[in-house]
A tleap script that builds the chain and sets N, CA, C and O, in Angstrom:
source leaprc.protein.ff14SB
mol = sequence {
  NMET THR ILE THR LEU ASP GLN ALA HIE ALA
  VAL ILE ALA ALA ALA ARG THR ALA ALA THR
  ASP ARG SER GLU THR VAL ALA LEU ALA VAL
  VAL ASP GLN GLY GLY ASN LEU VAL ALA PHE
  ALA ARG ALA ASP GLY ALA PRO LEU ILE THR
  ILE ASP THR ALA ILE GLY LYS ALA PHE THR
  ALA ILE SER ILE GLY ALA ASP THR ILE ASN
  LEU THR PRO ALA ILE GLN PRO GLY GLN PRO
  LEU PHE GLY ILE GLY LEU GLY LEU ALA GLY
  ALA ARG SER LEU VAL PRO TYR GLY GLY GLY
  LEU VAL ILE ARG SER GLY ASP THR VAL ILE
  GLY ALA LEU GLY VAL SER GLY ALA ALA LEU
  SER GLN THR ASP HIE GLU ILE GLY VAL ALA
  ALA ILE ASP GLN LEU CASP
}
set mol.1.N position { 50.341 26.318 42.452 }
set mol.1.CA position { 51.361 26.038 41.454 }
set mol.1.C position { 50.961 26.702 40.139 }
set mol.1.O position { 49.834 26.540 39.670 }
set mol.2.N position { 51.880 27.439 39.560 }
set mol.2.CA position { 51.631 28.091 38.278 }
set mol.2.C position { 52.800 27.809 37.338 }
set mol.2.O position { 53.859 27.353 37.769 }
set mol.3.N position { 52.604 28.077 36.087 }
set mol.3.CA position { 53.637 27.804 35.094 }
set mol.3.C position { 54.870 28.674 35.351 }
set mol.3.O position { 54.750 29.849 35.698 }
set mol.4.N position { 56.037 28.092 35.180 }
set mol.4.CA position { 57.287 28.836 35.339 }
set mol.4.C position { 57.697 29.434 33.997 }
set mol.4.O position { 57.187 29.049 32.945 }
set mol.5.N position { 58.614 30.366 34.055 }
set mol.5.CA position { 59.132 30.956 32.820 }
set mol.5.C position { 59.809 29.897 31.955 }
set mol.5.O position { 59.643 29.894 30.735 }
set mol.6.N position { 60.569 29.000 32.574 }
set mol.6.CA position { 61.218 27.937 31.801 }
set mol.6.C position { 60.192 27.042 31.119 }
set mol.6.O position { 60.372 26.663 29.962 }
set mol.7.N position { 59.114 26.699 31.828 }
set mol.7.CA position { 58.061 25.881 31.216 }
set mol.7.C position { 57.396 26.641 30.075 }
set mol.7.O position { 57.120 26.069 29.021 }
set mol.8.N position { 57.141 27.927 30.283 }
set mol.8.CA position { 56.506 28.739 29.247 }
set mol.8.C position { 57.382 28.804 28.001 }
set mol.8.O position { 56.880 28.708 26.881 }
set mol.9.N position { 58.690 28.969 28.193 }
set mol.9.CA position { 59.604 28.998 27.045 }
set mol.9.C position { 59.627 27.651 26.329 }
set mol.9.O position { 59.725 27.602 25.103 }
set mol.10.N position { 59.537 26.565 27.081 }
set mol.10.CA position { 59.500 25.233 26.457 }
set mol.10.C position { 58.234 25.066 25.614 }
set mol.10.O position { 58.282 24.495 24.525 }
set mol.11.N position { 57.108 25.563 26.116 }
set mol.11.CA position { 55.852 25.492 25.357 }
set mol.11.C position { 55.967 26.319 24.083 }
set mol.11.O position { 55.567 25.865 23.011 }
set mol.12.N position { 56.508 27.523 24.191 }
set mol.12.CA position { 56.675 28.383 23.015 }
set mol.12.C position { 57.576 27.701 21.983 }
set mol.12.O position { 57.260 27.690 20.793 }
set mol.13.N position { 58.685 27.138 22.434 }
set mol.13.CA position { 59.608 26.462 21.503 }
set mol.13.C position { 58.918 25.300 20.804 }
set mol.13.O position { 59.063 25.132 19.593 }
set mol.14.N position { 58.175 24.504 21.547 }
set mol.14.CA position { 57.476 23.357 20.953 }
set mol.14.C position { 56.400 23.832 19.974 }
set mol.14.O position { 56.206 23.222 18.922 }
set mol.15.N position { 55.707 24.908 20.314 }
set mol.15.CA position { 54.669 25.434 19.422 }
set mol.15.C position { 55.284 26.034 18.156 }
set mol.15.O position { 54.713 25.913 17.073 }
set mol.16.N position { 56.434 26.672 18.287 }
set mol.16.CA position { 57.108 27.200 17.094 }
set mol.16.C position { 57.464 26.064 16.137 }
set mol.16.O position { 57.289 26.185 14.925 }
set mol.17.N position { 57.960 24.966 16.689 }
set mol.17.CA position { 58.296 23.805 15.861 }
set mol.17.C position { 57.046 23.240 15.198 }
set mol.17.O position { 57.055 22.941 14.004 }
set mol.18.N position { 55.971 23.093 15.969 }
set mol.18.CA position { 54.719 22.547 15.421 }
set mol.18.C position { 54.167 23.449 14.319 }
set mol.18.O position { 53.657 22.955 13.313 }
set mol.19.N position { 54.263 24.759 14.498 }
set mol.19.CA position { 53.783 25.687 13.470 }
set mol.19.C position { 54.644 25.605 12.214 }
set mol.19.O position { 54.121 25.589 11.099 }
set mol.20.N position { 55.950 25.554 12.391 }
set mol.20.CA position { 56.866 25.447 11.253 }
set mol.20.C position { 56.625 24.153 10.493 }
set mol.20.O position { 56.634 24.145 9.263 }
set mol.21.N position { 56.410 23.063 11.213 }
set mol.21.CA position { 56.119 21.773 10.571 }
set mol.21.C position { 54.873 21.836 9.704 }
set mol.21.O position { 54.745 21.082 8.739 }
set mol.22.N position { 53.943 22.743 10.049 }
set mol.22.CA position { 52.689 22.891 9.303 }
set mol.22.C position { 52.741 24.083 8.344 }
set mol.22.O position { 51.732 24.427 7.728 }
set mol.23.N position { 53.904 24.710 8.218 }
set mol.23.CA position { 54.082 25.890 7.352 }
set mol.23.C position { 53.118 27.012 7.717 }
set mol.23.O position { 52.569 27.677 6.839 }
set mol.24.N position { 52.913 27.218 9.015 }
set mol.24.CA position { 52.028 28.278 9.496 }
set mol.24.C position { 52.855 29.362 10.188 }
set mol.24.O position { 53.842 29.070 10.864 }
set mol.25.N position { 52.445 30.595 10.010 }
set mol.25.CA position { 53.096 31.751 10.619 }
set mol.25.C position { 52.171 32.261 11.718 }
set mol.25.O position { 51.112 32.820 11.432 }
set mol.26.N position { 52.569 32.070 12.973 }
set mol.26.CA position { 51.666 32.333 14.086 }
set mol.26.C position { 52.313 33.174 15.182 }
set mol.26.O position { 53.529 33.358 15.228 }
set mol.27.N position { 51.457 33.670 16.050 }
set mol.27.CA position { 51.874 34.277 17.311 }
set mol.27.C position { 51.498 33.304 18.420 }
set mol.27.O position { 50.514 32.571 18.317 }
set mol.28.N position { 52.302 33.310 19.487 }
set mol.28.CA position { 52.141 32.363 20.582 }
set mol.28.C position { 52.223 33.111 21.907 }
set mol.28.O position { 53.109 33.942 22.109 }
set mol.29.N position { 51.302 32.811 22.797 }
set mol.29.CA position { 51.297 33.455 24.111 }
set mol.29.C position { 51.066 32.404 25.187 }
set mol.29.O position { 50.248 31.499 25.022 }
set mol.30.N position { 51.794 32.535 26.284 }
set mol.30.CA position { 51.578 31.677 27.448 }
set mol.30.C position { 51.233 32.580 28.626 }
set mol.30.O position { 51.935 33.551 28.909 }
set mol.31.N position { 50.129 32.241 29.312 }
set mol.31.CA position { 49.719 32.979 30.505 }
set mol.31.C position { 49.762 32.047 31.714 }
set mol.31.O position { 49.716 30.824 31.582 }
set mol.32.N position { 49.852 32.660 32.896 }
set mol.32.CA position { 49.844 31.888 34.133 }
set mol.32.C position { 48.413 31.645 34.599 }
set mol.32.O position { 47.466 31.946 33.872 }
set mol.33.N position { 48.248 31.106 35.803 }
set mol.33.CA position { 46.920 30.794 36.319 }
set mol.33.C position { 46.017 32.018 36.439 }
set mol.33.O position { 44.793 31.892 36.384 }
set mol.34.N position { 46.597 33.180 36.598 }
set mol.34.CA position { 45.815 34.404 36.717 }
set mol.34.C position { 45.564 35.103 35.400 }
set mol.34.O position { 44.973 36.183 35.375 }
set mol.35.N position { 46.005 34.502 34.299 }
set mol.35.CA position { 45.819 35.102 32.981 }
set mol.35.C position { 46.848 36.145 32.630 }
set mol.35.O position { 46.670 36.897 31.671 }
set mol.36.N position { 47.931 36.202 33.398 }
set mol.36.CA position { 48.999 37.173 33.159 }
set mol.36.C position { 50.014 36.616 32.166 }
set mol.36.O position { 50.417 35.458 32.268 }
set mol.37.N position { 50.417 37.426 31.225 }
set mol.37.CA position { 51.365 37.004 30.203 }
set mol.37.C position { 52.710 36.625 30.824 }
set mol.37.O position { 53.282 37.384 31.607 }
set mol.38.N position { 53.205 35.440 30.460 }
set mol.38.CA position { 54.500 34.949 30.938 }
set mol.38.C position { 55.510 34.939 29.793 }
set mol.38.O position { 56.663 35.326 29.983 }
set mol.39.N position { 55.088 34.502 28.611 }
set mol.39.CA position { 55.990 34.424 27.455 }
set mol.39.C position { 55.186 34.658 26.182 }
set mol.39.O position { 53.996 34.351 26.109 }
set mol.40.N position { 55.872 35.214 25.176 }
set mol.40.CA position { 55.219 35.535 23.914 }
set mol.40.C position { 56.233 35.456 22.786 }
set mol.40.O position { 57.409 35.769 22.974 }
set mol.41.N position { 55.775 35.038 21.616 }
set mol.41.CA position { 56.598 35.065 20.406 }
set mol.41.C position { 55.679 35.266 19.203 }
set mol.41.O position { 54.569 34.735 19.161 }
set mol.42.N position { 56.152 36.032 18.235 }
set mol.42.CA position { 55.414 36.205 16.975 }
set mol.42.C position { 56.374 35.922 15.848 }
set mol.42.O position { 57.425 36.553 15.735 }
set mol.43.N position { 56.009 34.968 15.013 }
set mol.43.CA position { 56.850 34.603 13.872 }
set mol.43.C position { 56.971 35.768 12.911 }
set mol.43.O position { 56.052 36.576 12.775 }
set mol.44.N position { 58.101 35.847 12.254 }
set mol.44.CA position { 58.296 36.859 11.216 }
set mol.44.C position { 57.161 36.751 10.212 }
set mol.44.O position { 56.880 35.671 9.693 }
set mol.45.N position { 56.518 37.868 9.944 }
set mol.45.CA position { 55.452 37.890 8.953 }
set mol.45.C position { 54.063 37.607 9.494 }
set mol.45.O position { 53.087 37.744 8.756 }
set mol.46.N position { 53.938 37.215 10.759 }
set mol.46.CA position { 52.600 36.989 11.318 }
set mol.46.C position { 51.883 38.334 11.418 }
set mol.46.O position { 52.481 39.314 11.863 }
set mol.47.N position { 50.624 38.397 11.017 }
set mol.47.CA position { 49.886 39.660 11.058 }
set mol.47.C position { 49.828 40.242 12.476 }
set mol.47.O position { 49.850 39.502 13.459 }
set mol.48.N position { 49.754 41.556 12.569 }
set mol.48.CA position { 49.728 42.216 13.873 }
set mol.48.C position { 48.540 41.788 14.736 }
set mol.48.O position { 48.673 41.710 15.957 }
set mol.49.N position { 47.393 41.512 14.134 }
set mol.49.CA position { 46.211 41.115 14.907 }
set mol.49.C position { 46.462 39.830 15.686 }
set mol.49.O position { 45.798 39.572 16.689 }
set mol.50.N position { 47.418 39.023 15.229 }
set mol.50.CA position { 47.683 37.760 15.929 }
set mol.50.C position { 48.277 37.988 17.314 }
set mol.50.O position { 48.213 37.097 18.161 }
set mol.51.N position { 48.845 39.145 17.558 }
set mol.51.CA position { 49.401 39.439 18.885 }
set mol.51.C position { 48.291 39.409 19.931 }
set mol.51.O position { 48.327 38.606 20.863 }
set mol.52.N position { 47.303 40.292 19.768 }
set mol.52.CA position { 46.205 40.364 20.732 }
set mol.52.C position { 45.355 39.105 20.736 }
set mol.52.O position { 44.849 38.692 21.779 }
set mol.53.N position { 45.200 38.498 19.571 }
set mol.53.CA position { 44.365 37.309 19.490 }
set mol.53.C position { 45.001 36.135 20.226 }
set mol.53.O position { 44.301 35.407 20.930 }
set mol.54.N position { 46.299 35.933 20.083 }
set mol.54.CA position { 46.973 34.843 20.794 }
set mol.54.C position { 46.875 35.038 22.307 }
set mol.54.O position { 46.581 34.098 23.046 }
set mol.55.N position { 47.124 36.267 22.755 }
set mol.55.CA position { 47.028 36.546 24.186 }
set mol.55.C position { 45.591 36.345 24.661 }
set mol.55.O position { 45.362 35.757 25.717 }
set mol.56.N position { 44.633 36.829 23.890 }
set mol.56.CA position { 43.223 36.664 24.243 }
set mol.56.C position { 42.782 35.217 24.280 }
set mol.56.O position { 41.999 34.833 25.149 }
set mol.57.N position { 43.268 34.408 23.357 }
set mol.57.CA position { 42.918 32.982 23.371 }
set mol.57.C position { 43.466 32.305 24.622 }
set mol.57.O position { 42.779 31.495 25.244 }
set mol.58.N position { 44.698 32.634 24.989 }
set mol.58.CA position { 45.277 32.055 26.206 }
set mol.58.C position { 44.476 32.499 27.429 }
set mol.58.O position { 44.175 31.686 28.303 }
set mol.59.N position { 44.133 33.781 27.492 }
set mol.59.CA position { 43.350 34.293 28.609 }
set mol.59.C position { 41.975 33.623 28.666 }
set mol.59.O position { 41.494 33.280 29.745 }
set mol.60.N position { 41.353 33.439 27.514 }
set mol.60.CA position { 40.043 32.791 27.478 }
set mol.60.C position { 40.137 31.360 27.989 }
set mol.60.O position { 39.296 30.926 28.776 }
set mol.61.N position { 41.147 30.627 27.551 }
set mol.61.CA position { 41.308 29.234 27.993 }
set mol.61.C position { 41.480 29.160 29.506 }
set mol.61.O position { 40.832 28.340 30.155 }
set mol.62.N position { 42.337 29.997 30.078 }
set mol.62.CA position { 42.548 29.948 31.524 }
set mol.62.C position { 41.290 30.402 32.253 }
set mol.62.O position { 40.992 29.902 33.337 }
set mol.63.N position { 40.552 31.338 31.675 }
set mol.63.CA position { 39.335 31.845 32.315 }
set mol.63.C position { 38.224 30.809 32.376 }
set mol.63.O position { 37.502 30.724 33.370 }
set mol.64.N position { 38.085 30.020 31.312 }
set mol.64.CA position { 37.015 29.011 31.297 }
set mol.64.C position { 37.507 27.657 31.783 }
set mol.64.O position { 36.710 26.744 31.999 }
set mol.65.N position { 38.827 27.522 31.957 }
set mol.65.CA position { 39.392 26.258 32.432 }
set mol.65.C position { 39.323 25.138 31.421 }
set mol.65.O position { 39.310 23.961 31.782 }
set mol.66.N position { 39.279 25.508 30.147 }
set mol.66.CA position { 39.162 24.507 29.084 }
set mol.66.C position { 39.700 25.095 27.785 }
set mol.66.O position { 39.871 26.308 27.661 }
set mol.67.N position { 39.960 24.224 26.828 }
set mol.67.CA position { 40.423 24.671 25.519 }
set mol.67.C position { 39.320 25.458 24.814 }
set mol.67.O position { 38.142 25.114 24.906 }
set mol.68.N position { 39.714 26.511 24.114 }
set mol.68.CA position { 38.738 27.377 23.448 }
set mol.68.C position { 38.020 26.695 22.290 }
set mol.68.O position { 36.954 27.148 21.873 }
set mol.69.N position { 38.581 25.629 21.774 }
set mol.69.CA position { 37.910 24.883 20.691 }
set mol.69.C position { 36.524 24.408 21.156 }
set mol.69.O position { 35.628 24.186 20.341 }
set mol.70.N position { 36.368 24.258 22.468 }
set mol.70.CA position { 35.086 23.831 23.026 }
set mol.70.C position { 33.999 24.888 22.877 }
set mol.70.O position { 32.817 24.587 23.047 }
set mol.71.N position { 34.383 26.125 22.561 }
set mol.71.CA position { 33.410 27.197 22.369 }
set mol.71.C position { 32.892 27.272 20.936 }
set mol.71.O position { 31.965 28.031 20.655 }
set mol.72.N position { 33.474 26.500 20.035 }
set mol.72.CA position { 33.087 26.567 18.623 }
set mol.72.C position { 31.576 26.435 18.410 }
set mol.72.O position { 31.018 27.221 17.645 }
set mol.73.N position { 30.886 25.481 19.048 }
set mol.73.CA position { 29.434 25.410 18.826 }
set mol.73.C position { 28.694 26.682 19.247 }
set mol.73.O position { 27.674 27.025 18.649 }
set mol.74.N position { 29.190 27.377 20.259 }
set mol.74.CA position { 28.507 28.562 20.774 }
set mol.74.C position { 28.676 29.789 19.895 }
set mol.74.O position { 27.953 30.769 20.071 }
set mol.75.N position { 29.627 29.764 18.936 }
set mol.75.CA position { 29.826 30.941 18.074 }
set mol.75.C position { 29.141 30.797 16.717 }
set mol.75.O position { 29.271 31.663 15.852 }
set mol.76.N position { 28.418 29.706 16.542 }
set mol.76.CA position { 27.713 29.479 15.281 }
set mol.76.C position { 26.451 30.338 15.210 }
set mol.76.O position { 25.921 30.728 16.251 }
set mol.77.N position { 25.954 30.645 13.996 }
set mol.77.CA position { 24.735 31.452 13.870 }
set mol.77.C position { 23.598 30.901 14.726 }
set mol.77.O position { 23.330 29.700 14.748 }
set mol.78.N position { 22.941 31.820 15.429 }
set mol.78.CA position { 21.817 31.452 16.275 }
set mol.78.C position { 22.220 31.021 17.677 }
set mol.78.O position { 21.358 30.769 18.520 }
set mol.79.N position { 23.514 30.933 17.934 }
set mol.79.CA position { 23.986 30.493 19.249 }
set mol.79.C position { 24.410 31.714 20.088 }
set mol.79.O position { 24.588 32.803 19.544 }
set mol.80.N position { 24.572 31.534 21.403 }
set mol.80.CA position { 24.747 32.687 22.296 }
set mol.80.C position { 25.991 33.552 22.071 }
set mol.80.O position { 25.966 34.737 22.403 }
set mol.81.N position { 27.067 33.007 21.524 }
set mol.81.CA position { 28.276 33.801 21.312 }
set mol.81.C position { 28.464 34.215 19.854 }
set mol.81.O position { 29.517 34.733 19.483 }
set mol.82.N position { 27.442 33.987 19.028 }
set mol.82.CA position { 27.554 34.370 17.625 }
set mol.82.C position { 27.815 35.871 17.515 }
set mol.82.O position { 27.127 36.677 18.141 }
set mol.83.N position { 28.810 36.233 16.718 }
set mol.83.CA position { 29.143 37.626 16.489 }
set mol.83.C position { 30.248 38.146 17.381 }
set mol.83.O position { 30.770 39.236 17.145 }
set mol.84.N position { 30.619 37.386 18.409 }
set mol.84.CA position { 31.740 37.785 19.259 }
set mol.84.C position { 33.002 37.325 18.574 }
set mol.84.O position { 33.073 36.190 18.102 }
set mol.85.N position { 33.981 38.169 18.511 }
set mol.85.CA position { 35.184 37.732 17.818 }
set mol.85.C position { 36.297 38.730 17.890 }
set mol.85.O position { 36.565 39.311 18.942 }
set mol.86.N position { 36.947 38.929 16.769 }
set mol.86.CA position { 38.175 39.714 16.736 }
set mol.86.C position { 37.996 41.156 17.174 }
set mol.86.O position { 38.969 41.794 17.576 }
set mol.87.N position { 36.799 41.682 17.110 }
set mol.87.CA position { 36.580 43.031 17.594 }
set mol.87.C position { 36.865 43.156 19.077 }
set mol.87.O position { 37.132 44.250 19.575 }
set mol.88.N position { 36.809 42.043 19.780 }
set mol.88.CA position { 37.055 42.039 21.216 }
set mol.88.C position { 38.444 41.535 21.571 }
set mol.88.O position { 38.796 41.478 22.749 }
set mol.89.N position { 39.230 41.174 20.584 }
set mol.89.CA position { 40.524 40.551 20.861 }
set mol.89.C position { 41.417 41.468 21.680 }
set mol.89.O position { 41.552 42.655 21.385 }
set mol.90.N position { 42.014 40.906 22.695 }
set mol.90.CA position { 42.927 41.655 23.541 }
set mol.90.C position { 43.356 40.808 24.716 }
set mol.90.O position { 42.908 39.671 24.866 }
set mol.91.N position { 44.212 41.349 25.540 }
set mol.91.CA position { 44.811 40.591 26.630 }
set mol.91.C position { 43.786 40.074 27.624 }
set mol.91.O position { 43.990 38.997 28.184 }
set mol.92.N position { 42.722 40.769 27.864 }
set mol.92.CA position { 41.711 40.351 28.838 }
set mol.92.C position { 40.349 40.211 28.174 }
set mol.92.O position { 39.328 40.620 28.726 }
set mol.93.N position { 40.352 39.632 26.992 }
set mol.93.CA position { 39.130 39.519 26.205 }
set mol.93.C position { 38.748 38.072 25.973 }
set mol.93.O position { 39.589 37.174 25.996 }
set mol.94.N position { 37.456 37.866 25.747 }
set mol.94.CA position { 36.956 36.561 25.344 }
set mol.94.C position { 37.224 36.399 23.854 }
set mol.94.O position { 36.698 37.156 23.038 }
set mol.95.N position { 38.034 35.420 23.502 }
set mol.95.CA position { 38.327 35.113 22.101 }
set mol.95.C position { 37.932 33.647 21.895 }
set mol.95.O position { 38.725 32.741 22.150 }
set mol.96.N position { 36.701 33.426 21.431 }
set mol.96.CA position { 36.125 32.073 21.416 }
set mol.96.C position { 36.423 31.244 20.175 }
set mol.96.O position { 35.534 30.594 19.625 }
set mol.97.N position { 37.663 31.270 19.744 }
set mol.97.CA position { 38.075 30.486 18.585 }
set mol.97.C position { 39.115 29.473 19.015 }
set mol.97.O position { 39.810 29.685 20.009 }
set mol.98.N position { 39.235 28.372 18.281 }
set mol.98.CA position { 40.250 27.379 18.591 }
set mol.98.C position { 41.634 27.983 18.607 }
set mol.98.O position { 41.939 28.888 17.831 }
set mol.99.N position { 42.476 27.474 19.504 }
set mol.99.CA position { 43.839 27.960 19.613 }
set mol.99.C position { 44.214 28.360 21.023 }
set mol.99.O position { 45.372 28.692 21.278 }
set mol.100.N position { 43.270 28.337 21.945 }
set mol.100.CA position { 43.557 28.561 23.362 }
set mol.100.C position { 43.495 27.222 24.072 }
set mol.100.O position { 42.473 26.537 24.020 }
set mol.101.N position { 44.573 26.846 24.733 }
set mol.101.CA position { 44.631 25.522 25.377 }
set mol.101.C position { 45.156 25.644 26.795 }
set mol.101.O position { 46.121 26.365 27.049 }
set mol.102.N position { 44.516 24.935 27.721 }
set mol.102.CA position { 45.022 24.926 29.085 }
set mol.102.C position { 46.259 24.044 29.155 }
set mol.102.O position { 46.398 23.073 28.411 }
set mol.103.N position { 47.146 24.403 30.060 }
set mol.103.CA position { 48.375 23.643 30.298 }
set mol.103.C position { 48.276 23.078 31.702 }
set mol.103.O position { 48.022 23.811 32.658 }
set mol.104.N position { 48.475 21.779 31.824 }
set mol.104.CA position { 48.350 21.114 33.117 }
set mol.104.C position { 49.674 20.512 33.568 }
set mol.104.O position { 50.530 20.144 32.764 }
set mol.105.N position { 49.802 20.429 34.871 }
set mol.105.CA position { 50.850 19.634 35.502 }
set mol.105.C position { 50.086 18.602 36.309 }
set mol.105.O position { 49.536 18.910 37.367 }
set mol.106.N position { 50.053 17.375 35.805 }
set mol.106.CA position { 49.166 16.368 36.401 }
set mol.106.C position { 47.732 16.786 36.141 }
set mol.106.O position { 47.337 17.009 34.997 }
set mol.107.N position { 46.949 16.892 37.218 }
set mol.107.CA position { 45.552 17.308 37.091 }
set mol.107.C position { 45.356 18.798 37.342 }
set mol.107.O position { 44.232 19.296 37.267 }
set mol.108.N position { 46.434 19.507 37.637 }
set mol.108.CA position { 46.349 20.918 37.988 }
set mol.108.C position { 46.603 21.809 36.775 }
set mol.108.O position { 47.615 21.657 36.090 }
set mol.109.N position { 45.688 22.736 36.510 }
set mol.109.CA position { 45.880 23.719 35.447 }
set mol.109.C position { 46.887 24.745 35.957 }
set mol.109.O position { 46.672 25.374 36.993 }
set mol.110.N position { 47.986 24.909 35.224 }
set mol.110.CA position { 49.050 25.826 35.640 }
set mol.110.C position { 49.188 27.039 34.722 }
set mol.110.O position { 49.927 27.973 35.034 }
set mol.111.N position { 48.488 27.027 33.607 }
set mol.111.CA position { 48.573 28.130 32.655 }
set mol.111.C position { 47.819 27.796 31.396 }
set mol.111.O position { 47.058 26.830 31.345 }
set mol.112.N position { 48.040 28.611 30.369 }
set mol.112.CA position { 47.383 28.371 29.088 }
set mol.112.C position { 48.252 28.904 27.955 }
set mol.112.O position { 49.050 29.825 28.129 }
set mol.113.N position { 48.069 28.296 26.797 }
set mol.113.CA position { 48.756 28.678 25.563 }
set mol.113.C position { 47.740 29.235 24.589 }
set mol.113.O position { 46.656 28.676 24.426 }
set mol.114.N position { 48.088 30.336 23.940 }
set mol.114.CA position { 47.272 30.875 22.864 }
set mol.114.C position { 48.054 30.830 21.568 }
set mol.114.O position { 49.210 31.249 21.518 }
set mol.115.N position { 47.423 30.320 20.516 }
set mol.115.CA position { 48.035 30.235 19.188 }
set mol.115.C position { 47.110 30.961 18.217 }
set mol.115.O position { 45.905 30.710 18.198 }
set mol.116.N position { 47.668 31.857 17.415 }
set mol.116.CA position { 46.859 32.608 16.470 }
set mol.116.C position { 47.632 32.867 15.188 }
set mol.116.O position { 48.814 33.211 15.219 }
set mol.117.N position { 46.951 32.698 14.061 }
set mol.117.CA position { 47.561 33.047 12.784 }
set mol.117.C position { 47.509 31.980 11.723 }
set mol.117.O position { 47.741 32.266 10.548 }
set mol.118.N position { 47.208 30.751 12.109 }
set mol.118.CA position { 47.086 29.695 11.098 }
set mol.118.C position { 45.871 29.981 10.219 }
set mol.118.O position { 45.008 30.781 10.582 }
set mol.119.N position { 45.809 29.338 9.085 }
set mol.119.CA position { 44.708 29.555 8.149 }
set mol.119.C position { 43.353 29.200 8.766 }
set mol.119.O position { 42.337 29.795 8.409 }
set mol.120.N position { 43.333 28.242 9.680 }
set mol.120.CA position { 42.101 27.811 10.366 }
set mol.120.C position { 42.346 27.781 11.864 }
set mol.120.O position { 43.440 27.434 12.309 }
set mol.121.N position { 41.333 28.144 12.647 }
set mol.121.CA position { 41.504 28.067 14.099 }
set mol.121.C position { 41.667 26.623 14.555 }
set mol.121.O position { 42.266 26.376 15.602 }
set mol.122.N position { 41.153 25.675 13.800 }
set mol.122.CA position { 41.374 24.256 14.102 }
set mol.122.C position { 42.872 23.947 14.029 }
set mol.122.O position { 43.388 23.179 14.842 }
set mol.123.N position { 43.562 24.538 13.065 }
set mol.123.CA position { 45.009 24.337 12.952 }
set mol.123.C position { 45.739 25.009 14.112 }
set mol.123.O position { 46.712 24.460 14.627 }
set mol.124.N position { 45.280 26.194 14.532 }
set mol.124.CA position { 45.846 26.820 15.734 }
set mol.124.C position { 45.750 25.841 16.907 }
set mol.124.O position { 46.713 25.655 17.651 }
set mol.125.N position { 44.593 25.226 17.059 }
set mol.125.CA position { 44.381 24.255 18.134 }
set mol.125.C position { 45.343 23.069 18.000 }
set mol.125.O position { 45.951 22.648 18.985 }
set mol.126.N position { 45.477 22.539 16.802 }
set mol.126.CA position { 46.365 21.390 16.580 }
set mol.126.C position { 47.822 21.729 16.906 }
set mol.126.O position { 48.548 20.898 17.453 }
set mol.127.N position { 48.247 22.950 16.569 }
set mol.127.CA position { 49.596 23.393 16.916 }
set mol.127.C position { 49.760 23.400 18.430 }
set mol.127.O position { 50.774 22.945 18.959 }
set mol.128.N position { 48.766 23.914 19.111 }
set mol.128.CA position { 48.793 23.952 20.570 }
set mol.128.C position { 48.841 22.568 21.191 }
set mol.128.O position { 49.606 22.326 22.125 }
set mol.129.N position { 48.031 21.667 20.676 }
set mol.129.CA position { 48.018 20.292 21.189 }
set mol.129.C position { 49.404 19.662 21.008 }
set mol.129.O position { 49.936 19.043 21.929 }
set mol.130.N position { 49.978 19.825 19.822 }
set mol.130.CA position { 51.313 19.246 19.555 }
set mol.130.C position { 52.353 19.815 20.515 }
set mol.130.O position { 53.226 19.087 20.988 }
set mol.131.N position { 52.264 21.104 20.804 }
set mol.131.CA position { 53.225 21.745 21.709 }
set mol.131.C position { 53.071 21.230 23.134 }
set mol.131.O position { 54.057 20.883 23.784 }
set mol.132.N position { 51.850 21.181 23.610 }
set mol.132.CA position { 51.608 20.755 24.990 }
set mol.132.C position { 51.940 19.284 25.163 }
set mol.132.O position { 52.421 18.882 26.223 }
set mol.133.N position { 51.696 18.480 24.149 }
set mol.133.CA position { 52.044 17.059 24.208 }
set mol.133.C position { 53.545 16.859 24.405 }
set mol.133.O position { 53.965 15.837 24.947 }
set mol.134.N position { 54.354 17.819 23.972 }
set mol.134.CA position { 55.811 17.715 24.119 }
set mol.134.C position { 56.259 17.888 25.573 }
set mol.134.O position { 57.386 17.538 25.922 }
set mol.135.N position { 55.390 18.419 26.406 }
set mol.135.CA position { 55.738 18.681 27.800 }
set mol.135.C position { 55.726 17.416 28.662 }
set mol.135.O position { 56.357 17.375 29.718 }
set mol.136.N position { 55.024 16.412 28.220 }
set mol.136.CA position { 54.882 15.195 29.028 }
set mol.136.C position { 56.191 14.470 29.233 }
set mol.136.O position { 56.224 13.431 29.893 }
savepdb mol mol.pdb
quit
């Protein structure tokens, strides 16, 4: 079972609302179980780098089977992922910042959402959580 286009569009719509509620201009990407892009949106004025970063965050979440916010400790100075970041951003890249969230149907991971462009990656994560919570 993987995310459908209709489900992906619902996630994007919910994330757009959550971002607007927080006055954030973001890009949003939904990938399926294989990390393939299903749906994408970029708000007017969102920086171009948010395109690859949103897709990369979604890909990272589906690849590790967990939200990317969980990688935050590993990107701190002296930790194993320190220094990895936007230079690697892309559709099939590790983007270890908050804003990549797995999407589940029951206990099954069916896809992932990537959010990029808020002032803080913690806010990207919060936008994603608010969007996914709307699916229940």
